[in-house]
C-alpha angles and dihedrals in degrees: 000000000000114000131213139166092224113107111254126243101248095193112141099187112149116253122248108294112234088206090071088080091059123089122244096265092051092049091048090052091052095045116110130212123221136170121248128186123227131179121244093257092054092044088057090048091052091049089050092049094245099115122067101147139053132185122213127184111261106228099168107116093306095123111051120176093340094302119120119229114258093214141351118216135179118262123229098269110005141344131028138276123220117218124205127196117355108345132198113303093241091042101166098047093039091052092050091051099040101043126054097186137019134171112306128221107267090213094061143258133276109300095028120120128235119199113204124238116202139163108286149143137207122244134176117248121229119265119229091261092050091050089052091051091052092047091051093054092047091048091051090050095050090045090055094245092119118049117233092245091058100046092085092056090045090053092050090056092058115103120253118247113284098172131100117327117251136176123257118198125213091211090068092062101047115199091348089071090073101029115131090237095047118114092201096091146133099064124190118235114256092238089071097051112122122219091252091063096049115108100183128068122183131194118215112236100178142353128203140160125235142143114275095240091057090077114126128223089250092052090051087058090049087054088063098255112156125189104223101158093247111055093045140354092229139004094255096054088044091057092047091050092049093046094049092047090057102031105044094158093050105039127181091257092064090054096215125196110261140191109239108208119188116195147164130216116252138173114276 
């Protein structure tokens, strides 16, 4: 591609969205829905309103032959173009004019929905009769009719739930979900969660491409990182630790290109 000694404009602002000319009903009709996986810690942060961004490794033609792209710019209509070596001096504007299409974000575009997959299992709820049996045993215990050393055996004699199936989420139980003494296991991997079991729906607000190490302190907060004095000494090291624990093949030190997806929680 054209070379130049002039430093490139590394702006990755998204191009004008042709969907902006559509009314709300037309945009809703064109919006897609895709699954996205989050860890239990991030699920809790989303439920608490602390997480509004996620970063995912950009694998679409960014790494070619072992060489890292010099810049990634928006194409004319949709998608992005990766530049290698010394690109055109007015890289952003030139890319918009010269290229109609690039590689699109696999997670969606603004307006699309993401339904969250998380670690879960299905249990049977208690019927009315089963709830009454449990209440009777508890009442006998609190009234002193059942000794403390017998309450466990009494509880074991109670029937298991045979009512309607419902989802149980590991994120709601924190560390206890995986404790050796926990009776909550086994859990089902998030990758197998069907849409019907998902409890969180997100709407994409914006999408951009940047290098991982370009993240700001404010964006680390939007990723749900909390400085609590135990998990991390500061927000930045907390984000690095979280990223490396999830993305072992693309660690912080390699500074990969990432999709930055900003979202808000909406009703399903």
